[in-house]
C-alpha positions in Angstrom: -49.7 61.0 2.5 -49.2 61.3 6.4 -49.3 57.4 6.9 -47.1 56.5 4.0 -44.5 58.5 5.3 -44.7 57.1 8.4 -44.3 53.9 6.8 -41.5 54.4 4.5 -39.4 56.6 7.3 -38.6 54.0 9.8 -38.2 51.3 7.5 -35.6 53.8 5.6 -34.0 54.0 8.2 -33.7 50.7 9.2 -32.4 49.8 6.1 -29.3 52.6 6.6 -29.1 51.0 9.6 -28.6 47.3 8.9 -26.4 48.5 5.6 -23.8 50.8 8.1 -23.2 47.8 10.1 -23.3 45.6 7.7 -19.9 47.8 6.0 -18.6 48.3 9.8 -18.8 44.5 9.8 -16.6 44.0 6.8 -14.1 46.7 8.3 -13.4 44.8 11.3 -12.9 41.9 9.7 -11.4 42.4 7.3 
């Protein structure tokens, strides 16, 4: 389980960061 969490956590954080960045870009562009 620890290996799975170690692999999943960075992926989830990366997805959250990309979603936040996309949201910021949309707010700035519009």
